[in-house]
C-alpha positions as CSV (number, residue, x, y, z in Angstrom):
1,M,-62.1,33.8,-23.5
2,L,-65.9,33.0,-23.3
3,D,-67.1,36.4,-22.1
4,G,-67.7,37.7,-25.7
5,L,-70.0,34.7,-26.5
6,A,-71.7,34.9,-23.1
7,R,-72.4,38.6,-23.4
8,R,-74.1,38.1,-26.8
9,I,-76.4,35.5,-25.2
10,I,-77.2,37.1,-21.8
11,D,-77.1,40.8,-22.6
12,P,-80.5,41.0,-24.3
13,V,-82.1,39.4,-21.2
14,L,-80.2,41.5,-18.7
15,N,-81.0,44.7,-20.6
16,R,-84.7,43.9,-20.5
17,W,-84.6,43.3,-16.8
18,G,-82.4,46.3,-16.3
19,R,-84.9,48.6,-18.0
20,W,-87.7,47.0,-15.9
21,L,-85.8,47.5,-12.6
22,S,-84.7,51.1,-13.6
23,D,-88.3,52.0,-14.3
24,R,-89.2,50.9,-10.8
25,G,-86.5,53.0,-9.1
26,W,-83.7,50.6,-8.8
27,Q,-80.2,52.2,-8.8
28,A,-77.2,50.4,-10.3
29,D,-75.1,51.0,-7.2
30,R,-77.7,49.4,-5.0
31,M,-77.6,46.3,-7.2
32,T,-73.8,46.2,-7.1
33,V,-73.8,46.2,-3.3
34,L,-76.5,43.5,-3.3
35,G,-74.4,41.4,-5.6
36,L,-71.3,41.9,-3.4
37,G,-73.4,40.9,-0.3
38,L,-74.5,37.7,-1.9
39,G,-71.0,36.9,-3.0
40,L,-69.6,37.4,0.5
41,A,-72.4,35.4,1.9
42,S,-71.4,32.5,-0.4
43,A,-67.8,32.9,0.8
44,A,-68.9,32.8,4.4
45,M,-70.8,29.6,3.8
46,I,-67.8,28.0,2.2
47,G,-65.5,29.1,5.0
48,L,-67.8,27.7,7.6
49,G,-67.8,24.3,5.9
50,L,-71.4,24.3,4.7
51,P,-72.2,22.2,1.7
52,G,-70.7,23.7,-1.4
53,W,-73.9,23.2,-3.5
54,L,-75.6,25.4,-0.9
55,A,-73.0,28.2,-1.3
56,L,-73.4,28.0,-5.0
57,V,-76.9,29.5,-4.9
58,P,-75.8,33.0,-3.5
59,L,-72.6,32.8,-5.6
60,L,-74.5,32.5,-8.9
61,S,-77.1,35.0,-7.7
62,S,-74.3,37.5,-7.0
63,R,-73.1,37.2,-10.6
64,I,-76.7,37.8,-11.9
65,A,-76.8,40.9,-9.8
66,D,-73.4,41.9,-11.2
67,G,-74.8,41.7,-14.7
68,L,-77.9,43.6,-13.8
69,D,-76.1,46.6,-12.3
70,G,-74.6,47.5,-15.6
71,A,-78.0,46.9,-17.4
72,I,-79.7,49.2,-14.9
73,A,-77.0,51.8,-15.4
74,R,-77.4,51.7,-19.2
75,A,-81.1,52.0,-18.9
76,G,-80.9,55.0,-16.5
77,H,-77.9,57.0,-15.5
78,K,-74.3,55.8,-15.7
79,T,-71.7,57.3,-13.4
80,D,-67.9,56.9,-13.2
81,F,-68.3,56.1,-9.5
82,G,-70.6,53.2,-10.5
83,G,-68.0,51.7,-12.7
84,F,-65.4,52.2,-9.9
85,L,-67.7,50.5,-7.3
86,D,-68.5,47.7,-9.7
87,I,-64.8,46.7,-10.4
88,T,-63.9,47.1,-6.7
89,A,-66.8,44.8,-5.6
90,D,-65.8,42.3,-8.3
91,F,-62.2,42.1,-7.0
92,L,-63.3,41.7,-3.4
93,F,-65.6,38.9,-4.4
94,Y,-62.9,37.2,-6.5
95,G,-60.5,37.3,-3.6
96,A,-63.1,36.2,-1.0
97,I,-63.9,32.8,-2.5
98,P,-60.3,31.4,-2.6
99,F,-59.7,32.8,0.9
100,A,-62.9,31.0,2.1
101,F,-61.5,27.7,0.8
102,A,-58.3,28.4,2.7
103,L,-60.3,28.8,5.9
104,R,-62.4,25.7,5.1
105,D,-59.4,23.4,5.1
106,P,-56.1,25.2,5.7
107,G,-54.0,22.1,5.6
108,M,-55.2,21.0,2.1
109,N,-56.2,24.4,0.5
110,A,-54.1,27.2,2.0
111,V,-51.1,27.1,-0.3
112,A,-53.2,26.6,-3.4
113,A,-55.5,29.4,-2.4
114,G,-52.5,31.7,-1.8
115,F,-51.3,30.9,-5.4
116,V,-54.8,31.6,-6.8
117,L,-54.8,35.0,-5.0
118,L,-51.3,35.7,-6.3
119,S,-52.4,35.0,-9.8
120,F,-55.5,37.2,-9.3
121,Y,-53.3,40.0,-8.1
122,V,-51.0,39.9,-11.1
123,N,-53.9,39.4,-13.5
124,G,-55.8,42.2,-12.0
125,A,-52.8,44.6,-12.1
126,S,-52.3,43.8,-15.8
127,F,-56.0,44.3,-16.5
128,L,-56.3,47.6,-14.7
129,G,-52.9,48.9,-16.0
130,Y,-54.0,48.2,-19.5
131,A,-57.3,49.9,-19.0
132,V,-55.6,53.1,-17.7
133,L,-53.3,53.2,-20.7
134,A,-56.1,52.5,-23.1
135,E,-58.0,55.5,-21.6
136,K,-54.9,57.7,-22.0
137,H,-54.6,56.7,-25.6
138,G,-58.3,57.1,-26.4
139,L,-58.9,53.4,-27.2
140,T,-62.4,52.0,-26.9
141,T,-64.0,48.6,-27.2
142,T,-67.5,47.0,-26.8
143,S,-66.4,43.4,-27.3
144,R,-67.2,42.7,-23.7
145,G,-70.3,44.9,-23.6
146,E,-70.6,48.5,-22.7
147,K,-68.2,49.0,-19.8
148,S,-66.8,51.9,-17.7
149,L,-63.3,50.5,-18.2
150,Y,-61.5,49.1,-21.2
151,F,-61.8,45.3,-21.1
152,T,-59.1,43.3,-22.8
153,A,-59.9,39.7,-23.8
154,G,-57.9,36.9,-22.3
155,L,-57.6,33.2,-21.9
156,L,-59.4,33.4,-18.5
157,E,-62.1,36.0,-18.0
158,G,-65.2,36.3,-15.8
159,S,-67.0,33.3,-17.3
160,E,-64.1,30.9,-16.7
161,T,-63.6,32.3,-13.2
162,I,-67.3,31.6,-12.3
163,A,-67.0,28.1,-13.8
164,F,-64.0,27.5,-11.6
165,F,-65.8,28.7,-8.5
166,A,-68.9,26.6,-9.4
167,A,-66.7,23.5,-9.9
168,V,-65.0,23.8,-6.5
169,C,-68.3,24.5,-4.8
170,L,-69.7,21.3,-6.2
171,W,-66.5,19.3,-5.6
172,P,-64.6,21.1,-2.7
173,G,-62.1,18.3,-2.5
174,L,-60.7,19.3,-5.9
175,F,-60.0,22.9,-4.9
176,A,-56.2,22.4,-4.5
177,P,-55.5,20.7,-7.9
178,L,-58.0,22.9,-9.8
179,G,-56.6,26.0,-8.0
180,W,-53.1,25.3,-9.1
181,L,-54.2,24.8,-12.7
182,F,-56.5,27.9,-12.7
183,G,-53.8,30.1,-11.1
184,A,-51.3,29.0,-13.7
185,L,-53.7,29.9,-16.5
186,C,-54.3,33.2,-14.8
187,L,-50.6,33.9,-15.0
188,V,-50.6,32.9,-18.7
189,T,-53.4,35.4,-19.3
190,A,-51.5,38.2,-17.5
191,S,-48.4,37.4,-19.4
192,A,-50.3,37.6,-22.7
193,R,-51.7,41.0,-21.7
194,V,-48.3,42.3,-20.8
195,L,-47.1,41.2,-24.3
196,L,-50.1,43.0,-25.8
197,A,-49.4,46.1,-23.8
198,W,-45.8,46.1,-25.1
199,Q,-47.0,45.7,-28.7
200,V,-49.6,48.5,-28.3
201,F,-47.9,50.9,-26.0
202,G,-44.2,49.9,-26.1
203,T,-43.2,52.7,-28.5
204,A,-45.7,55.3,-27.3
205,R,-44.2,58.4,-25.7
206,R,-44.9,59.0,-22.0
């Protein structure tokens, strides 16, 4: 929901840094892997029970790297594999954080973390399925920036997910109640995307 506004604010800064890094030989895929490494380091810190505010540093750094990889690609040379690697790394990161909270306190967090992962699975499937059909029908959009895949807007997007992760890092004891709420809103987002797909593609011939 907030990604469109966030992109208008941060894209000019990311694009400047992306051009600067591209001019100095940085490759987008390298930045994607760096961002994933930072995200997984954050998950490891959470799972090991380290202070959440400490884990928040690599978590936010990973999201900066995630924005920079696209900016580097736009400044240099975009590839389909780069887009594939980026979305795969994003999904791994998104799954690792709830799993880390389940490891941190299985008794309190495991069921809520499982629900969050279920909601991510359904939401991700609706997102990727829509992107495939949009490509098939020649649909394009730049409402979420210049992307390798078709990005559909939703109630919960990347900005809200990072806000949720930041909140539970700062207040780990709230993971379970916030996780149930966040997971429910993810399912609402997926349901809305299914309805949109039915409206757009429901009468299209296979």
